[in-house]
C-alpha positions as CSV (number, residue, x, y, z in Angstrom):
1,M,-55.5,-8.4,-38.9
2,A,-53.0,-10.9,-38.3
3,A,-52.9,-11.8,-34.2
4,A,-50.0,-9.5,-32.5
5,A,-48.4,-10.6,-29.0
6,M,-48.0,-8.0,-26.5
7,A,-45.2,-7.8,-24.3
8,F,-45.3,-7.0,-20.6
9,A,-42.4,-5.5,-18.4
10,V,-42.1,-7.0,-14.9
11,F,-40.5,-5.0,-12.0
12,H,-39.4,-6.1,-8.8
13,P,-38.3,-3.4,-6.2
14,R,-37.1,-5.8,-3.7
15,P,-36.7,-9.6,-3.1
16,S,-39.6,-11.5,-2.5
17,L,-40.9,-15.3,-2.0
18,L,-41.6,-15.1,-5.6
19,C,-38.4,-13.8,-6.5
20,P,-35.9,-14.6,-3.9
21,G,-32.2,-13.4,-4.1
22,P,-30.7,-9.7,-4.9
23,L,-32.1,-8.5,-8.1
24,L,-30.9,-5.9,-10.3
25,P,-32.7,-2.3,-10.3
26,F,-34.9,-3.6,-13.5
27,Q,-35.4,-6.5,-15.1
28,A,-35.6,-7.7,-18.8
29,I,-39.0,-7.4,-20.5
30,R,-40.7,-10.9,-20.6
31,R,-43.1,-12.2,-22.8
32,I,-46.2,-13.4,-22.0
33,S,-48.5,-15.4,-24.1
34,F,-51.8,-15.4,-22.6
35,L,-52.8,-12.0,-24.0
36,R,-53.5,-12.0,-27.5
37,L,-55.4,-9.3,-29.7
38,A,-57.5,-10.6,-32.8
39,S,-59.5,-8.9,-35.4
40,S,-61.7,-9.9,-38.1
41,S,-61.0,-8.9,-41.4
42,S,-63.7,-6.5,-42.1
43,T,-62.5,-4.5,-39.0
44,S,-60.6,-1.4,-39.4
45,A,-57.2,-1.1,-38.6
46,T,-57.9,1.7,-36.5
47,A,-60.6,0.0,-34.2
48,E,-60.6,0.3,-30.7
49,F,-60.5,-2.5,-28.3
50,N,-61.9,-3.2,-24.7
51,I,-59.4,-5.0,-23.2
52,S,-60.1,-6.9,-19.9
53,F,-58.9,-9.9,-18.1
54,G,-61.1,-13.2,-18.0
55,A,-61.6,-15.2,-14.6
56,S,-59.6,-18.0,-13.9
57,P,-60.0,-21.2,-16.3
58,S,-62.3,-23.9,-15.1
59,P,-60.8,-27.1,-14.3
60,G,-59.7,-29.3,-17.6
61,V,-58.9,-26.2,-19.5
62,N,-56.0,-25.9,-21.0
63,E,-54.4,-23.1,-19.3
64,A,-51.7,-22.7,-21.8
65,E,-54.2,-21.6,-24.7
66,P,-54.0,-18.1,-25.3
67,R,-57.1,-15.8,-24.6
68,T,-58.9,-14.0,-27.2
69,L,-59.9,-10.5,-27.0
70,V,-62.9,-9.8,-29.1
71,P,-63.1,-6.1,-30.4
72,D,-65.8,-3.9,-29.5
73,T,-68.5,-3.7,-32.5
74,S,-70.9,-1.5,-30.2
75,A,-68.0,1.6,-30.6
76,T,-69.0,3.9,-33.4
77,G,-67.4,6.1,-35.2
78,A,-64.0,4.9,-35.7
79,S,-61.4,7.6,-34.9
80,N,-58.6,8.1,-37.8
81,A,-55.7,8.7,-35.0
82,P,-53.3,5.9,-34.3
83,I,-54.0,3.9,-31.2
84,P,-51.1,4.7,-29.0
85,M,-49.1,1.3,-27.9
86,L,-49.3,1.1,-24.1
87,I,-47.0,-1.2,-22.1
88,P,-48.7,-2.4,-19.2
89,W,-46.0,-2.8,-16.0
90,I,-46.8,-5.7,-13.4
91,V,-45.3,-4.2,-10.0
92,R,-44.9,-6.0,-6.4
93,G,-46.4,-3.2,-4.1
94,E,-45.0,-2.5,-0.3
95,D,-47.7,-5.0,0.6
96,G,-46.2,-7.8,-1.2
97,Q,-49.2,-7.9,-4.0
98,L,-48.8,-7.6,-7.6
99,T,-50.6,-4.7,-9.2
100,I,-50.8,-3.6,-12.9
101,Q,-50.3,-0.2,-14.0
102,S,-49.8,1.7,-17.4
103,S,-46.7,3.9,-16.4
104,P,-43.1,2.5,-15.0
105,P,-42.4,2.8,-11.4
106,A,-40.7,5.4,-9.9
107,R,-37.9,3.3,-8.7
108,F,-37.5,2.0,-12.2
109,L,-37.4,5.6,-13.8
110,Q,-34.8,6.9,-10.4
111,D,-32.5,3.6,-11.4
112,M,-32.2,4.7,-14.8
113,A,-31.3,8.4,-14.3
114,E,-28.9,7.4,-11.7
115,A,-27.6,4.9,-14.3
116,K,-27.3,7.6,-16.9
117,M,-25.7,10.2,-14.4
118,E,-22.8,7.5,-13.4
119,K,-22.0,7.1,-16.9
120,K,-21.8,10.7,-17.5
121,A,-19.5,11.1,-14.3
122,K,-17.2,8.3,-15.4
123,K,-17.0,9.5,-19.1
124,N,-15.9,12.7,-17.5
125,N,-13.5,11.2,-15.0
126,D,-11.9,9.1,-17.9
127,K,-11.3,12.3,-20.2
128,K,-9.6,14.0,-16.9
129,N,-7.4,11.0,-16.4
130,S,-6.3,10.7,-20.0
131,P,-2.7,10.8,-20.8
132,G,-2.9,14.0,-22.7
133,A,-4.8,15.7,-19.8
134,M,-2.3,14.3,-17.4
135,R,0.6,15.5,-19.2
136,S,-0.7,18.9,-19.5
137,I,-1.3,19.0,-16.0
138,S,2.2,17.9,-14.9
139,T,3.6,20.4,-17.6
140,S,1.8,23.5,-16.2
141,A,2.2,22.6,-12.5
142,S,5.8,21.3,-12.6
143,P,8.5,23.6,-10.9
144,P,11.6,25.0,-12.8
145,K,14.1,22.6,-12.7
146,Y,17.6,23.5,-11.3
147,S,20.8,21.6,-11.0
148,K,21.7,19.3,-8.1
149,A,24.1,21.4,-6.6
150,A,21.9,24.6,-6.9
151,R,19.0,22.8,-5.0
152,R,21.4,21.6,-2.3
153,F,22.7,25.1,-1.6
154,Y,19.3,26.5,-1.6
155,N,18.1,23.8,1.1
156,Q,21.2,24.3,3.3
157,H,21.7,28.0,3.3
158,I,18.5,29.9,2.4
159,K,15.4,27.6,2.6
160,Q,14.6,27.5,6.5
161,Q,11.9,25.0,7.6
162,S,10.7,24.3,11.1
163,Q,10.9,20.8,12.4
164,R,9.7,18.9,15.5
165,L,11.6,19.8,18.4
166,S,12.4,16.1,19.4
167,K,13.9,15.7,16.0
168,V,15.8,19.1,16.0
169,L,17.5,17.8,19.2
170,A,18.4,14.4,17.7
171,A,19.7,16.1,14.8
172,S,22.1,17.9,16.9
173,G,23.3,14.8,19.0
174,V,22.0,15.2,22.2
175,A,20.3,11.8,22.4
176,S,18.2,9.0,19.9
177,R,15.1,10.7,19.2
178,R,13.4,8.5,22.0
179,N,15.4,9.4,24.3
180,C,15.1,13.1,23.4
181,E,11.1,13.0,23.7
182,E,11.6,11.8,27.4
183,I,14.0,14.5,28.0
184,I,11.3,16.9,26.6
185,F,8.5,15.1,28.8
186,E,10.6,15.8,31.9
187,G,10.6,19.3,31.3
188,K,14.4,19.5,30.8
189,V,13.9,21.7,27.2
190,T,13.1,25.4,27.0
191,V,12.2,27.1,24.1
192,N,12.7,31.1,23.8
193,G,12.5,31.2,27.7
194,S,9.6,28.6,28.3
195,V,9.4,24.9,29.5
196,C,8.3,22.9,26.8
197,T,6.8,19.5,27.4
198,S,5.7,18.7,23.7
199,P,7.9,17.0,21.4
200,Q,5.6,17.7,18.3
201,T,6.4,21.7,18.9
202,R,7.5,23.2,15.8
203,V,11.0,24.8,15.9
204,D,13.6,26.5,14.0
205,I,17.1,26.2,15.1
206,A,18.1,29.1,13.1
207,K,15.8,31.6,14.9
208,D,14.8,29.9,18.1
209,S,16.7,29.8,21.3
210,I,16.5,26.5,22.7
211,Y,18.0,25.2,25.9
212,V,18.6,21.7,27.0
213,N,19.4,20.9,31.0
214,G,20.8,24.4,30.6
215,N,22.9,24.2,28.1
216,R,22.1,26.3,24.9
217,L,21.8,24.4,21.6
218,S,24.3,25.3,19.0
219,K,22.6,26.7,16.0
220,K,24.5,24.9,13.9
221,V,24.1,21.1,13.4
222,P,26.4,18.1,12.1
223,P,26.1,17.5,8.8
224,K,25.2,13.9,7.7
225,L,27.6,11.1,7.8
226,Y,27.2,7.4,6.4
227,F,29.7,4.9,6.9
228,A,29.9,1.0,5.9
229,L,31.8,-0.7,8.6
230,N,33.0,-4.5,8.5
231,K,31.5,-5.5,12.3
232,P,34.0,-7.7,14.2
233,K,32.8,-10.8,16.2
234,G,32.3,-9.9,19.8
235,Y,30.6,-6.2,19.4
236,I,27.3,-5.1,20.0
237,C,25.4,-2.8,17.8
238,S,24.3,-0.4,20.5
239,S,25.1,3.4,20.9
240,A,25.8,3.4,24.6
241,D,29.5,3.9,26.0
242,D,31.0,0.8,25.9
243,S,33.9,-0.6,24.8
244,K,32.5,-3.4,23.1
245,S,30.3,-0.9,21.2
246,V,30.4,-0.8,17.0
247,I,30.2,2.9,17.8
248,S,33.6,2.8,19.8
249,L,35.3,1.6,16.7
250,F,34.7,5.5,15.5
251,D,36.5,6.8,18.5
252,D,39.5,7.7,16.3
253,F,37.6,9.5,13.7
254,L,35.5,11.6,16.1
255,Q,38.4,12.8,17.9
256,K,39.7,13.9,14.5
257,W,36.6,15.7,13.4
258,I,35.8,17.6,16.6
259,K,39.3,19.2,15.9
260,S,38.8,20.0,12.4
261,N,35.1,21.4,13.0
262,P,35.3,23.6,15.8
263,G,32.1,25.1,17.1
264,I,29.9,22.2,15.6
265,P,28.7,19.7,18.0
266,K,29.9,16.0,17.7
267,P,27.6,13.6,15.3
268,R,25.8,11.1,17.3
269,L,26.2,8.1,15.1
270,F,24.3,4.5,15.5
271,T,24.0,1.5,13.5
272,V,21.0,1.1,10.9
273,G,19.7,-2.1,12.0
274,R,21.5,-4.8,14.3
275,L,23.8,-7.8,13.9
276,D,24.2,-10.3,17.0
277,V,27.2,-10.2,19.1
278,A,28.6,-13.5,17.2
279,T,27.6,-12.0,13.5
280,T,30.4,-10.1,11.3
281,G,30.1,-8.5,8.3
282,L,28.4,-5.6,6.9
283,I,26.5,-2.9,9.0
284,I,25.7,0.7,8.0
285,V,26.3,3.3,10.6
286,T,25.2,7.0,10.4
287,N,23.3,10.2,11.9
288,D,20.7,10.5,9.5
289,G,17.4,9.0,11.0
290,D,15.4,9.4,8.0
291,F,17.9,7.2,6.0
292,A,18.1,4.8,8.7
293,H,14.4,4.3,8.8
294,K,14.1,3.9,4.9
295,I,16.6,1.2,4.5
296,S,15.9,-0.5,7.7
297,H,12.3,-0.3,7.8
298,P,10.4,-3.7,6.3
299,S,8.3,-1.9,3.5
300,S,11.7,-1.0,1.8
301,E,12.1,-4.9,1.1
302,L,16.0,-4.6,1.1
303,T,17.3,-8.0,0.6
304,K,20.3,-9.0,2.7
305,E,22.9,-11.7,1.9
306,Y,24.8,-14.0,4.3
307,I,27.6,-16.5,4.0
308,A,26.9,-19.1,6.5
309,T,29.6,-21.6,7.5
310,I,28.2,-25.0,8.5
311,E,29.9,-27.7,10.8
312,G,29.9,-31.0,8.8
313,K,28.3,-31.8,5.4
314,V,25.4,-30.2,4.0
315,N,23.1,-32.5,1.8
316,R,20.1,-31.9,-0.5
317,R,17.7,-32.7,2.5
318,H,19.2,-29.5,4.4
319,L,19.0,-27.0,1.3
320,V,15.0,-28.1,0.9
321,A,14.5,-27.6,4.6
322,L,16.3,-24.4,4.4
323,S,13.8,-23.0,1.4
324,E,11.0,-24.0,3.0
325,G,11.4,-21.4,5.6
326,A,10.8,-21.7,9.6
327,Q,8.7,-19.9,12.0
328,V,10.5,-16.7,13.3
329,E,9.0,-14.3,15.7
330,G,5.5,-15.9,15.4
331,V,5.8,-15.7,11.4
332,H,6.8,-18.1,8.7
333,C,9.7,-16.8,6.8
334,V,11.2,-18.0,3.6
335,P,14.6,-17.0,2.1
336,D,14.6,-15.4,-1.0
337,S,17.1,-18.1,-2.5
338,V,19.5,-20.7,-1.1
339,E,22.7,-21.8,-2.6
340,L,25.7,-24.5,-1.5
341,L,28.9,-22.6,-2.6
342,S,31.6,-24.8,-3.7
343,A,34.2,-26.0,-1.1
344,Q,37.3,-24.3,-0.1
345,P,40.9,-25.5,-0.3
346,D,41.8,-27.3,2.9
347,A,38.4,-26.7,4.5
348,S,36.0,-28.7,6.1
349,R,33.3,-26.9,6.6
350,S,30.6,-26.1,4.0
351,R,29.1,-22.6,3.2
352,I,25.6,-21.6,2.1
353,R,24.5,-18.3,0.8
354,L,21.3,-17.3,2.0
355,V,19.3,-14.1,0.8
356,V,16.4,-13.0,2.9
357,H,14.6,-9.8,2.9
358,E,12.3,-9.9,6.4
359,G,15.3,-9.1,8.5
360,R,13.8,-10.1,11.6
361,N,15.7,-10.9,14.6
362,H,18.2,-14.0,14.5
363,E,16.1,-15.2,11.0
364,V,19.0,-16.4,9.7
365,R,20.0,-18.5,12.8
366,E,16.8,-20.0,12.9
367,L,16.4,-21.1,9.7
368,V,20.0,-22.9,9.7
369,R,18.8,-24.3,12.9
370,N,15.4,-25.6,11.9
371,A,17.1,-27.3,8.8
372,G,18.9,-29.7,11.4
373,L,22.5,-27.8,10.8
374,Q,24.9,-26.8,13.3
375,L,26.3,-23.0,12.3
376,Y,29.7,-22.1,12.8
377,S,29.8,-18.6,11.4
378,L,27.5,-16.0,9.9
379,K,28.6,-12.8,7.7
380,R,26.7,-10.6,6.3
381,V,28.1,-9.5,2.7
382,R,25.3,-7.3,1.3
383,I,22.4,-4.9,1.8
384,G,20.6,-4.2,-1.1
385,G,22.7,-3.5,-4.1
386,F,26.0,-2.3,-2.0
387,R,28.5,-5.3,-1.5
388,L,31.0,-5.0,1.7
389,P,34.5,-4.3,-0.1
390,S,36.5,-7.4,-0.3
391,D,39.9,-5.2,0.9
392,L,37.7,-3.8,4.0
393,G,39.4,-5.4,7.0
394,L,37.7,-6.4,10.3
395,G,36.4,-3.3,12.5
396,K,37.3,-0.9,9.5
397,H,34.9,1.6,7.7
398,V,34.8,3.3,4.4
399,E,32.3,6.5,3.9
400,L,29.8,5.8,1.2
401,K,30.0,8.1,-1.7
402,Q,27.0,9.5,-3.6
403,S,26.8,6.9,-6.1
404,D,26.3,4.5,-3.2
405,F,22.9,5.7,-2.3
406,K,21.2,4.3,-5.6
407,L,22.4,0.8,-4.4
408,F,20.0,1.1,-1.5
409,E,17.1,2.1,-3.5
410,V,14.4,-0.4,-3.8
411,K,13.8,-1.5,-7.4
412,K,10.2,-2.8,-8.2
């Protein structure tokens, strides 16, 4: 019989000095050439062998030479049954010693079973997330579709949802949401005859009786209002009763609104974001806190476009410095785009268009100052996709249309 090489599977349950570093759950089968089975031509193919390991070779003997196992000629009565193939396993035990065994280690079998289960679970998960399955789920779970007018009527007149007490007070024009929370903490609000000191209390303005400082809160809530204002220089973005507040520019509108809407609380208007006192241009004014949070939060990443008028000339070095950004409130802010506009007739000052999305306090002014330029005036002309109307004068406002709200959506 020709000589045949035996394969040994070596399994390491954990790293050791002999096998440093992390190992996979099981290793590849290695070929070991120091065992060889040999038989003479006269020996039957079904002869049995006694396999044993010899002692270490004496010095001077070539260790690379394979050891030969001689068949057991003393065995009589050879069996006709085929000899089973045995694969010895060399395993490192808990004591760190190598041992040989005829069955696979328990850890190897466990890893194989876990790998099989993970493969089956992944297959089932991929099947569930297939486009066909998702399409069937979305089709079966999707609610019936109605027109936008029908859904709006349902939400305003039929559907009754409880809301947080602080949000209800703010929507009714009592104060800002933060100030409403302070009023509630001070015990100045009662709900159904009991003092309520938790702003998170769920109430239904149509069913619950709510009093603030002894005055009953109206069951009617002012409608949501949205305006685009061309802010003039010298006005501050504050809701305080100040003659130089941006909200004071709506005094005439609010007086007319109260006369035409008797019995409904006056809407409490506030600005979405801020423009400093010396900056002019576009600012949104509303009484919808959710809308204000949506477009002013940094996660919306709505771009804002400014026109900066510069004292003197602007050269390439200034534009490079502007495009590299500057530190604003401890954060390095880089503008989305910087462009030098063409000079206007009979104008000695240069104009630069800057587009940013961070919206940090005095961000554009810090960018200009960091570039070594002197700012003469600053005007915001765009928020998102909504641009300040060219015919809107300083201090004037225009009510947003339904189509304008799409311009404030984030496009990704």
